[in-house]
C-alpha positions in Angstrom: -0.1 0.1 -0.2 1.2 3.4 -1.0 2.1 5.7 1.8 1.4 9.4 2.4 2.8 11.8 5.1 0.8 14.9 6.1 3.0 17.2 8.1 0.7 20.2 8.6 -2.9 20.6 9.6 -5.6 19.2 7.0 -9.4 19.0 7.4 -10.1 15.6 9.1 -12.6 14.5 6.4 -9.9 14.8 3.5 -7.5 12.7 5.6 -10.1 9.8 6.3 -10.8 9.8 2.6 -7.1 9.0 2.0 -6.9 6.5 4.8 -9.5 4.6 2.9 -6.9 4.0 0.1 -3.5 4.5 1.5 -1.4 4.3 4.5 -1.5 7.6 6.2 0.7 9.4 8.8 -1.1 12.6 9.8 0.6 14.8 12.5 0.1 18.3 12.1 3.2 18.9 14.4 5.5 17.0 12.1 6.8 20.0 10.7 8.5 20.9 13.9 9.7 17.3 14.2 12.5 17.4 11.3 14.0 14.1 12.4 10.8 12.0 12.9 9.5 13.8 9.6 12.8 12.6 7.7 12.5 9.0 9.1 8.9 9.0 7.7 10.0 10.1 4.5 12.3 7.2 3.6 9.5 5.0 2.2 6.9 7.8 1.4 5.1 8.1 -1.8 3.3 11.6 -1.3 3.8 14.5 1.1 1.2 17.0 2.0 2.4 20.2 3.4 1.2 23.7 4.0 3.5 26.8 3.9 5.8 25.8 6.6 7.4 22.6 5.6 10.4 23.3 3.5 10.2 20.9 0.6 14.0 21.2 -0.6 17.5 19.8 0.1 17.8 17.4 3.1 14.1 16.5 2.9 14.0 15.5 -0.9 17.3 13.6 -0.4 15.4 11.5 2.7 12.6 10.7 0.3 13.8 8.6 -2.5 10.3 7.1 -3.5 8.4 10.6 -3.5 6.1 10.9 -6.4 3.9 13.8 -5.3 3.7 16.9 -3.0 0.5 18.4 -2.0 0.3 22.0 -1.2 -2.6 23.0 1.3 -2.6 26.6 -0.4 -1.2 28.2 -3.6 2.2 29.8 -2.6 5.1 27.5 -3.7 8.1 29.4 -2.4 8.5 26.7 0.5 9.1 24.1 -2.2 12.0 23.7 -4.5 9.7 23.1 -7.7 12.7 22.7 -10.0 14.3 20.0 -7.9 11.1 18.1 -7.7 10.6 18.5 -11.1 14.0 17.2 -11.8 13.2 14.0 -9.6 9.9 13.4 -11.4 7.6 14.6 -8.4 4.5 16.2 -9.1 4.1 19.5 -7.1 0.1 19.9 -6.6 -1.3 23.4 -5.3 -4.7 24.1 -4.4 -5.3 26.6 -7.2 -8.5 28.5 -6.6 -9.8 26.7 -3.5 -9.0 29.5 -1.2 -9.7 32.5 -3.4 -12.9 33.6 -1.8 -11.5 33.5 1.6 -8.6 36.0 0.4 -10.9 38.2 -1.3 -13.0 38.7 1.5 -10.0 39.4 3.8 -8.9 41.9 1.2 -12.3 43.6 1.5 -12.3 43.4 5.1 -9.0 45.2 5.4 -10.0 47.9 3.0 -13.1 48.6 5.2 -11.3 48.4 8.6 -8.5 50.6 7.5 -10.8 53.4 5.9 -13.0 53.4 9.1 -9.9 53.4 11.5 -12.1 52.7 14.5 -12.3 49.1 14.8 -8.7 48.8 16.4 -9.9 51.1 19.3 -12.7 49.3 20.9 -11.0 49.3 24.1 -11.3 53.0 24.5 -15.2 52.7 24.2 -15.2 49.7 26.6 -13.2 51.7 29.4 -16.0 54.4 29.1 -14.2 56.9 26.7 -16.1 58.5 23.6 -13.5 59.7 21.2 -16.3 60.1 18.3 -14.4 63.3 17.0 -11.4 61.2 16.3 -13.2 58.2 14.9 -14.7 59.7 11.7 -12.7 57.6 9.4 -13.7 57.4 5.6 -15.1 55.6 2.8 -14.0 53.4 0.2 -16.9 54.4 -2.2 -15.4 56.0 -5.3 -11.8 55.3 -4.4 -9.3 53.7 -6.6 -8.1 50.2 -5.8 -4.8 49.0 -7.4 -4.0 45.4 -7.8 -0.5 44.1 -8.4 -1.1 41.0 -10.3 -4.5 40.1 -12.0 -4.8 36.2 -11.4 -7.7 34.6 -10.0 -7.8 35.7 -6.6 -7.3 39.4 -7.8 -10.2 39.0 -10.0 -12.2 37.9 -7.1 -11.2 40.9 -5.3 -11.9 43.3 -8.1 -15.5 42.2 -8.3 -16.1 42.7 -4.7 -14.4 46.2 -4.7 -16.7 47.3 -7.8 -19.6 46.2 -5.7 -18.5 49.1 -3.2 -18.4 51.4 -6.3 -14.6 51.3 -6.1 -12.6 51.9 -9.5 -10.4 49.0 -9.9 -6.6 49.3 -11.9 -4.2 46.5 -12.2 -0.7 45.9 -13.2 0.2 42.6 -14.5 3.1 42.5 -17.1 2.1 38.8 -18.0 -1.2 40.0 -19.4 -1.5 41.9 -22.6 -3.0 45.6 -22.3 -5.4 44.5 -24.9 -6.5 41.1 -23.6 -10.4 40.8 -23.6 -10.2 39.9 -19.8 -9.5 43.5 -18.8 -12.9 44.6 -20.5 -14.7 41.3 -19.2 -13.8 42.4 -15.6 -14.0 46.2 -16.1 -10.6 46.7 -14.9 -8.2 49.0 -16.5 -4.6 47.8 -17.0 -1.9 50.4 -16.0 1.8 50.7 -15.7 3.5 49.9 -12.3 4.4 53.5 -11.8 0.8 54.5 -12.6 -0.7 52.0 -10.3 1.5 53.4 -7.5 0.5 57.0 -8.4 -3.1 56.6 -8.8 -4.2 54.1 -6.1 -5.9 54.9 -3.0 -5.2 51.6 -1.9 -3.0 48.8 -3.2 -3.4 45.0 -2.8 -0.8 42.5 -3.6 -1.5 39.3 -5.6 2.0 38.0 -6.8 4.2 35.3 -6.0 7.6 36.0 -4.2 10.4 35.7 -6.8 13.7 37.4 -7.4 11.9 40.1 -9.4 9.2 40.7 -6.6 11.6 40.5 -3.6 11.3 43.9 -1.6 9.4 45.5 -4.5 7.6 47.8 -2.3 10.8 49.4 -1.0 11.2 53.0 0.3 11.4 54.4 -3.1 8.2 52.8 -4.4 6.6 53.4 -1.2 7.5 57.2 -1.5 5.7 57.0 -4.9 2.5 56.2 -3.6 -0.6 58.6 -2.8 -0.1 60.3 0.3 -2.6 58.6 2.9 -2.6 55.3 0.6 -3.3 51.9 2.0 -1.4 48.8 1.4 -2.8 45.1 1.9 -0.4 42.1 1.6 -1.8 38.9 1.8 0.5 37.2 -1.0 4.0 36.5 0.4 6.2 38.0 2.9 9.4 39.6 1.3 7.8 41.6 -1.2 7.3 44.5 1.0 10.4 46.1 3.1 8.9 46.1 6.3 11.1 48.5 7.7 10.2 51.0 5.0 6.5 50.5 5.5 6.7 51.0 9.2 8.5 54.3 8.7 5.9 55.3 6.1 3.0 54.5 8.5 4.5 56.3 11.4 5.5 59.5 9.1 1.9 59.8 8.1 2.8 59.2 4.3 0.8 56.0 4.2 -2.7 55.9 5.8 -2.6 52.2 6.9 -1.7 48.8 6.0 -3.0 45.4 6.5 -0.2 42.6 6.5 -0.7 38.9 6.8 2.7 37.6 5.5 6.1 38.4 6.6 9.7 38.0 5.3 10.2 35.9 8.8 7.3 34.0 10.2 6.5 34.1 13.3 7.0 37.8 12.9 9.9 38.6 15.4 8.8 40.7 18.4 9.7 44.3 18.0 9.3 44.6 14.2 9.4 47.6 12.6 5.5 47.1 12.3 4.8 46.6 15.7 4.1 50.1 16.8 3.1 51.6 13.5 -0.5 53.4 13.6 -3.3 51.8 11.6 -1.6 48.8 10.9 -3.2 45.4 11.0 -1.1 42.1 11.3 -2.3 38.9 11.1 -0.4 35.4 11.3 -0.6 34.1 7.5 -4.4 33.3 7.7 -6.0 35.4 4.7 -6.8 32.1 2.8 -7.4 30.0 6.0 -11.1 29.9 6.9 -13.4 26.8 8.1 -14.9 26.7 4.5 -11.7 27.0 2.5 -9.8 24.5 4.8 -12.6 22.1 3.7 -12.1 23.1 -0.1 -8.3 23.0 0.0 -8.1 19.9 1.8 -10.8 18.0 -0.2 -8.8 19.4 -3.7 -5.5 18.2 -2.6 -6.7 14.7 -1.1 -8.4 14.0 -4.7 -5.4 15.3 -6.8 -2.7 13.5 -4.7 -4.9 10.1 -4.8 -5.1 10.7 -8.6 -1.1 11.3 -9.0 -0.5 8.0 -6.8 -3.0 6.1 -9.2 -0.7 7.0 -12.2 2.5 6.0 -10.8 
C-alpha cells in the first residue's frame, strides 16, 4: 500500500478519504519534528504540506520514493519546484480553493483601514467616547490598485466594484489588449501609474527574484499620500522597515499585512508600533470553509497522482 505523510493541519474528512486507500501518517506538528519527518519520508510516496514545511534539500534527499507533493494552499516558495521536477515529483497546489477567503480578507481590510475605528474598541469599553477622532473615511469612489491580476485578484476586483470602487491593475504577463480586462471592467496600467493613482493597493503576486522587496522605500514614496497597502500574498515583497516608517510619518494611511519576511513575525518588528497597521498570522486564505475545499482538492489530486504511478 502506498504511503502518504501529512506534516501540517488538514481537514479530518479529507484525511479519512485518503486513509481508505493509502497508509497515511497525519501529524500536524510533524513540521516541527524534523528528524521524525525525515525518517517517515524514507519510504513515502506522497507528502502533503502547507507553507511551513520546507520541501527542498535534505527533505528531498530523505524521500527517494516521493512522487507527489500536495500543497494545502497556492504559494510554492517553500517548495523547490525545479528540484521536484528533476526528480519526477509532481507538485500540486490547491489553485482556486481559497480565493474567496483571501478576497473577503482584502475587502475586510479595506473597510477596517478606511474607517480606522475598529482597532480602538478598548477605548469605548473603558468609558471613553472618542467620536471626533473616529470619523474615518469611505472606500466608495476610491481607486483600488491590484498588483497581479490572477484568479484571487479578479475575485477582489468584483467585490471592490460592488462597493463602487474604481479598479486598476498591473500585470506584465497579461497583454493590455487582452479581452479579460474589459470582461472584468478593470483598467490595465503601468506599475508606476498604479502606485501614483491608487488610494489602496492589494498585492497578488508570488515571491520571486523580481518581486523581492518590490515595495521598498522608493516605491512606497511614489504612492499617494494616505494610501493603504494590503499584503496577503507573500512576505518579502514589502520592505517592512520602510513600511513601518511610512506609517509612522503619515505618508501612508494604513496597512494590513498577513505575510512577513520571517514567520512568525519577530517581536519588536518595525511594524509593531506602526499606527493603523493590522497584523495577522498568515491566515488570509484560511477559513473553515476554505480549509474544507483546499483539503478535499489536494486529497483528490494526490490520490489521482499516485494512481498514475
